[in-house]
N, C-alpha and C positions, 0 to 999 in steps of 0.2 A: 885392308894392306897395303901399303906401297911397296911399289918397286926395292926400295932398301930395305925394309922391314924383309921381305921376300928374299933378300941378295944374303941379309945377313943369316939369317934361318938356315938357309940352303949353303954359304960359304963362297960366296962369288960375289962380283962385283954388281954393283947396278947396273953400268952398262951392259954385262953380261946378260940380266933381264931384259931389257930393253931390247937388244939384239933376237934374244928369244921371239919376243912380241913382234916383233917384227919380221920375223923368217929369216935372218941375215945369219943367222946362227942355228943348227940344232943341237942341241945339249945331248953330253952322252948320256949311256941308261942309267947311269947311278946317278946324274943330277936331275934325270927325269924323275924318276922315281921319287927321289927327294924333294922334289915340287910339288910331285902329286900325293905325298904323306904330309905335307906342311897341310894341305887343301883336303884333307882326307876324302880323296875322291879316287876312283881307278886311273891307272894310266891313262886308258882310253878315252874317259872323260875330260880329262887337261889337255892332252897333245890330240890333234887330229890328224893323223897319220894318211890318210888315203890319196894326198896330193904329192908323197914323199915322192923322191926321184932316187 
């Protein structure tokens, strides 16, 4: 799946997906849940929050 595909499926821009991947942006809980649903994985498998500040 491309960044563009994911962005379209969750209703954000490709740049938002890039920023999330590069840890420059933390998604809202709603967006994080949508992304995890796209991948059909639990939230904690998609996002590593052990280093969250």
